[in-house]
N, C-alpha and C positions, 0 to 999 in steps of 0.2 A: 853881951857877953864875950863874943868872940874878940872884940878890942881889947876887954879887961885881962882875958886869959894870954892873948899874945903879948900885953903890956907886962904881965905880971910874972909870967912863966916861959916867955919866947915861945909858945906852943905854935906852929904855923897851922893856919886853918884857912880854908877856902869855903865861903858860903856859895852856894849855887840857888840863883832865882830863875824859878821856871815860868814861861809865859804860856798861859792858856793851854794845857797840855790835853790832849784828846787821843782817842784810838781805843783798841780792845781791853777790855776789863779796866775801863777807866773808871772815874767816879761817877755814881749816878746823880749826884746835885750839880753837873756840869751841864749848860745851857744844851750843849749838842747830844747828850744823853738822854736828858728829859725831854727834848725835842723829837727825838728818834722815839721815845716811847709813846709820846703823845700822838705823834703822826699815825703810829701803828694801831693806837687804842681809838682813833677817830676823834680825839680830844683837841680842844683848842690849846694853842700856844700863845703865850705872851710876848710881843715883839715890841720893842721901844723904840721910838724914833723912825719908824717904818723901816725898821733893819738896817739904818745908817751906821750904827755904831761900829766901830772897827776894832777888831782884838788880833793879836798876833798868834794866830792858832799854832802849835807846834805837836806834831805827831810824836807819839811816845817812843818810835825807835830812834828819833833825832834827839829826844833829851837824854835817852840812854847812852848813845854815842858821846854826847858833851860829858855826861858824868863818868863815864869810862875814860876820856882823854884827859880828863883832869886829876884823876886818881893819883898818878905818880909823878905830878907835878906841884908840889907844895910852894908856898911861897918863901922866898928867901930872906933872912933878916938884911934890911937894910937896901933891899933892892928897890924902896921907894923914896929915896934920898933921906930928907930930913924928917924929923919926928912930926906928925904921927904915922905918916905913910912908910916910914922905916920898919913899922912893925910888920912880923910876919902874917898878916891876914889880908884877906880880900875877899871881894864878891863878884861872882862872874854871871851875866846872863846867859841863860839858854834859851833861846827862841828862835823862829822862822825867819825873824828879821824883815818882816813882811806883814803889814795890818791888812787884814781883808773884811769886808763887811759880814755883819751878822746875816743880812739877806741873802748874800751869796752861799753862806755856810747852809741857810734853810733851802735854797734852792738845790744845792748838791745832796743834801739828805732826800729831798722831795725825790731826786732822780734816781739816786742810790736805793731807795725803799720801795719805790715804784707807787708812790702815793703821794696827794697834795696834802700840805698841812693847812688846818683850820686857823687861822691868823687873827687874833685879838689884839688889836693897835693900844698902846698905851704911851704916856710921855715918858722920856727918860728920868730916872729917879736922880734927884739933884747929886747925890752922893756918888753916882757912877759915871766914870769918865768916858769922853767920847773915844778914845782911841788908845790902844798900848800898842808898842814896839819896842822890841827888844834891841838895845844896841850891844849886838855881839862881836864887835872889835876886840875887846881883851880875850875873851876865849878862841876866837880865830887866830889871835897872834901867839897865844900861846900853845896851841895845840892844834890848829889847823881846821877847827871844827867849821862845818858847812853844812846848814841843813840840807837835806836831800829829797824831801816829802812834802812836796806843794798840798793845797787843800783839797785839789781836785783829784789828788791820787789817795790821800789819807781817809777822806770821809767815805769813799766807796771799799775800802778795806774795812773800816768801822763798821758800815751798814751792813757788810757780808759777815762779819763777827756777829753783831747784834741779832741778825735774823736767825743764825744759827742757834745762839745762846737763848733766845726769846724761845724757840721751838723746844729745847732741852729742858727750860724751867715751866713750860706749859702755859706760857702766855700767848702763844701762836695760834 
């Protein structure tokens, strides 16, 4: 759709692709959130391939920084050279630019929540990729974007929020 609108109407558009966003007020269907809930409830978590799968975990504050940095920098007509790149549309990745293992995520959750996870091992689903990692060169060149929240800082922040939230809603 973006390509069509850019082509038909010359409407500048930037699509933003987020990589494994985590943090306070996050999506409860994401692994880090489901793991935290299960760890605190004493329930098992399913871990694929021994926690070796790797994801580009990106803290919400870094996502917001990337979005805000992109707002007033629309693509320019013809900036990409020959058609179809000359159209005023693009996609920018916003990520941490560093793949970390799910096992490391779980270890940081355990440490931050003060409880051990009960792990149920399972093979990787065939449709699941082994690693994700954002190439952030385009957004870095455009805006100076550089993620500033490593997983070992972001997970304790999430855990602190989660424990407070859990107490407020009566799950604690």
